[in-house]
C-alpha positions in Angstrom: -11.6 -1.0 -23.4 -13.8 0.4 -20.5 -13.4 3.9 -19.2 -12.3 2.6 -15.8 -9.5 0.5 -17.3 -8.4 3.5 -19.4 -8.1 5.6 -16.3 -6.2 2.9 -14.5 -3.7 2.5 -17.3 -3.2 6.3 -17.4 -2.7 6.3 -13.6 -0.1 3.5 -13.9 1.8 5.5 -16.5 1.8 8.6 -14.2 3.0 6.5 -11.2 5.8 4.9 -13.3 7.0 8.3 -14.5 7.4 9.5 -11.0 11.1 9.6 -10.0 10.3 8.0 -6.7 8.1 5.2 -7.9 10.9 2.6 -8.2 14.0 1.5 -6.4 16.7 0.1 -8.7 17.3 -3.6 -8.0 21.0 -4.0 -7.3 23.4 -6.2 -5.3 25.8 -4.7 -2.8 28.5 -4.7 -5.6 26.3 -2.4 -7.7 25.3 -5.0 -10.3 21.7 -5.1 -11.2 19.6 -8.1 -10.3 17.2 -9.9 -12.7 17.2 -10.5 -16.4 17.4 -7.6 -18.9 13.9 -6.6 -20.0 14.7 -3.5 -22.0 17.7 -1.3 -22.9 17.4 2.5 -23.3 20.5 4.2 -24.7 22.7 1.8 -22.7 20.6 1.9 -19.5 19.2 -1.5 -18.6 15.8 -2.1 -17.2 15.7 -5.6 -15.6 12.9 -8.0 -14.5 13.7 -7.1 -10.9 13.3 -3.4 -11.7 9.9 -4.1 -13.2 8.8 -6.2 -10.1 9.9 -3.4 -7.8 7.9 -1.0 -9.9 4.8 -3.1 -9.5 5.4 -3.5 -5.8 5.4 0.3 -5.4 2.1 0.8 -7.2 -1.0 1.6 -5.2 -2.9 -1.7 -4.3 -5.8 -0.9 -6.6 -3.5 -0.6 -9.6 -1.5 -3.8 -9.1 -4.0 -6.2 -10.7 -4.1 -3.9 -13.8 -0.3 -4.2 -14.0 -0.6 -8.0 -14.2 -2.5 -7.8 -17.5 -0.6 -7.9 -20.9 -1.8 -4.4 -21.7 -0.9 -3.1 -18.2 2.6 -4.7 -18.3 3.2 -3.1 -21.7 2.0 0.3 -20.4 4.2 0.1 -17.3 7.3 -0.9 -19.1 6.8 1.8 -21.7 6.4 4.4 -18.9 9.7 3.2 -17.4 11.4 3.6 -20.7 10.0 7.1 -21.1 11.2 7.9 -17.6 14.8 6.8 -18.5 14.6 9.1 -21.6 13.4 12.0 -19.5 16.2 11.4 -16.9 18.8 11.3 -19.7 17.6 14.5 -21.2 17.3 16.2 -17.8 21.0 15.3 -17.1 22.0 16.7 -20.5 20.2 19.9 -19.5 22.0 20.0 -16.1 18.7 19.8 -14.2 20.2 17.1 -11.8 22.9 19.7 -10.8 20.5 22.5 -10.1 20.4 23.9 -6.5 16.7 23.0 -6.1 17.2 19.4 -7.1 20.4 18.9 -5.1 18.7 20.4 -2.0 15.6 18.2 -2.4 17.7 15.1 -3.0 19.7 15.8 0.2 16.5 16.3 2.2 15.1 13.1 0.8 18.3 11.2 1.6 18.0 12.4 5.2 14.4 11.2 5.5 15.1 7.8 3.9 18.1 7.2 6.2 16.1 8.2 9.3 13.2 6.0 8.2 15.5 3.0 7.6 17.2 3.5 11.0 13.8 3.6 12.9 12.4 0.7 10.9 15.5 -1.4 11.7 15.4 -0.5 15.4 11.7 -1.2 15.7 11.9 -4.6 14.0 14.9 -5.5 16.3 13.6 -4.2 19.6 9.8 -3.8 19.6 8.4 -7.2 20.4 5.0 -8.1 21.8 5.0 -11.4 23.7 2.3 -14.0 23.8 2.0 -13.3 27.6 1.3 -9.6 26.9 -1.3 -10.4 24.3 -3.0 -13.0 26.5 -3.1 -10.6 29.5 -4.8 -8.0 27.2 -7.2 -10.7 26.0 -8.1 -11.8 29.6 -8.8 -8.2 30.7 -10.9 -7.4 27.6 -12.9 -10.4 26.9 -16.0 -8.3 26.3 -14.3 -6.7 23.3 -14.1 -10.0 21.6 -17.7 -11.0 21.6 -19.4 -11.2 18.2 -22.5 -12.2 16.5 -22.6 -14.7 13.6 -19.8 -13.9 11.2 -18.9 -14.8 7.6 -15.7 -14.6 5.8 -16.1 -14.0 2.1 -14.3 -13.0 -1.1 -15.9 -11.3 -4.1 -15.2 -10.3 -7.6 -16.8 -6.9 -8.4 -17.3 -5.7 -12.0 -19.3 -2.9 -13.6 -21.3 -4.8 -16.2 -23.5 -7.9 -16.0 -21.9 -9.3 -19.1 -18.4 -9.3 -17.5 -19.9 -10.9 -14.4 -21.5 -13.7 -16.5 -18.2 -14.3 -18.4 -16.3 -14.6 -15.1 -18.9 -16.8 -13.5 -18.7 -19.2 -16.5 -14.9 -19.4 -16.0 -15.4 -20.2 -12.3 -17.9 -22.9 -13.0 -15.4 -24.5 -15.4 -12.8 -24.6 -12.6 -11.2 -21.1 -12.9 -9.2 -19.9 -9.9 -11.3 -17.4 -7.9 -8.3 -15.5 -6.4 -6.6 -15.1 -9.8 -9.8 -14.0 -11.5 -10.4 -11.5 -8.7 -6.9 -10.0 -9.1 -7.3 -9.6 -12.9 -10.9 -8.4 -13.0 -12.2 -7.0 -9.7 -12.6 -3.2 -9.8 -12.2 -2.5 -6.1 -9.2 -2.5 -3.7 -9.8 -6.1 -2.6 -8.5 -7.3 -6.0 -4.9 -7.1 -4.6 -5.9 -9.7 -2.0 -7.7 -12.0 -4.4 -11.1 -10.5 -3.5 -10.8 -11.3 0.3 -13.2 -9.2 2.4 -12.2 -10.7 5.7 -14.7 -11.5 8.5 -17.8 -9.4 8.9 -21.1 -9.5 10.9 -24.6 -8.6 9.8 -25.0 -4.9 9.2 -21.5 -4.5 7.8 -22.4 -4.9 4.1 -25.2 -3.5 1.8 -28.4 -5.6 2.3 -28.3 -7.3 -1.1 -24.8 -8.5 -0.7 -25.2 -9.5 3.0 -28.4 -11.6 2.4 -26.6 -13.7 -0.2 -23.3 -14.1 1.8 -25.0 -15.2 5.0 -27.2 -17.6 3.0 -24.3 -19.5 1.4 -22.5 -22.5 2.8 -18.7 -22.4 3.4 -16.9 -22.9 0.0 -20.1 -22.2 -1.9 -20.2 -19.7 -4.9 -23.1 -17.3 -5.5 -24.8 -16.4 -8.7 -24.5 -12.8 -9.9 -25.5 -10.3 -7.2 -26.3 -6.7 -8.2 -25.8 -3.8 -5.7 -25.2 -0.1 -6.0 -21.5 -0.8 -6.5 -21.9 -3.1 -9.5 -22.2 -6.8 -10.1 -20.6 -9.2 -7.5 -19.7 -12.9 -7.5 -19.4 -14.0 -3.9 -17.5 -17.0 -2.4 -17.9 -17.8 1.3 -14.6 -19.0 2.7 -15.5 -19.3 6.4 -18.4 -19.2 8.9 -18.4 -18.9 12.7 -21.3 -18.7 15.2 -21.9 -16.0 17.8 -19.8 -16.0 20.9 -16.4 -15.0 22.3 -13.6 -15.3 19.8 -10.8 -17.6 21.0 -7.4 -16.1 21.8 -5.9 -17.7 18.8 -8.5 -16.2 16.5 -7.9 -12.6 17.8 -4.2 -12.9 18.5 -3.2 -10.9 15.4 -5.9 -8.3 16.1 -4.5 -7.8 19.6 -1.0 -7.5 18.3 -2.1 -4.8 15.8 -3.9 -2.9 18.6 -0.9 -3.0 21.0 1.9 -2.4 18.4 1.4 1.4 17.8 1.6 2.2 21.5 4.6 0.0 21.9 6.3 1.7 18.9 5.5 5.1 20.3 7.0 4.3 23.7 10.1 2.9 21.9 10.4 6.0 19.7 10.2 8.3 22.8 12.9 6.2 24.4 15.2 6.6 21.4 14.6 10.4 21.4 15.4 10.6 25.1 18.5 8.5 24.9 19.9 10.4 21.9 19.3 13.7 23.6 21.1 12.7 26.7 24.4 12.3 24.9 24.0 15.2 22.5 25.0 18.9 22.7 21.8 20.8 21.7 21.3 24.6 21.7 17.9 26.0 20.8 17.3 29.7 20.3 13.8 30.1 21.7 13.7 33.8 21.2 14.3 33.4 17.5 11.9 30.5 17.2 9.1 32.6 18.9 9.8 35.5 16.5 9.4 33.4 13.4 6.1 34.1 11.7 6.5 31.8 8.7 7.3 34.7 6.3 10.6 34.6 4.3 13.4 36.4 6.0 14.5 39.7 4.4 18.1 39.7 3.0 20.7 41.2 5.3 21.1 45.0 4.8 17.7 45.3 3.0 16.0 48.6 3.5 12.7 48.4 5.5 9.6 48.6 3.5 8.0 52.0 3.2 4.7 52.6 4.8 
């Protein structure tokens, strides 16, 4: 096993051991969803629990969790976490003041986050008319040179690259092989790099990508990052991108401002109907140091 894979497996284990890495999969009646995958002293870990655990992993670790070794490592870490939780409860750790206070704080944050997410999804909309108006006023922003859309599989050794290229030439699925083998963050997206212009990539990679035809597969390309296999999935000439091409880009650009406006409105509306008292003099006097207990003698100079 390569050093990189060892590090990834270790990181998967650490993520899984975190108390906040996984949400239990359950119906509204409290019953768990999915098929039983493991049982730990009566506590059941289901297939839905496992899927949720994978979903909560960082993108660069997800492909590793799809391998037989990664799945075994992740499940073992979930089992160990159940054992630690069980022992912690026996020791009364879950009832300690610190844990209770942190859980209460976390509960508040989760509820607030869920409320804002729900309100934003319901009420923050960007119409086609708004996006088209932005497009018409900012046409210059959507001019581009020749562009290529490509996917790649990046590995550290030439031998690994040769093995993967042989599988591709035999009909192997590029996206699946990228998810299983690629060593960078694009693995989670099947190797997709999106659209890019000249000057965006390292010269060795760019030269090959722009020289391929749409749908064509490259030979092995060596760069400072390792060994790449490139597949071109789209090509478009220089010019102004059409509204449909940049629609999602415009939406992504307008959304943060729209969300901020909506958040400000929520704050203003809630404050209008609330009774709020702020002690400015006390706030100004706070210096970030812990307050002395009442009745404590002043420190001697």
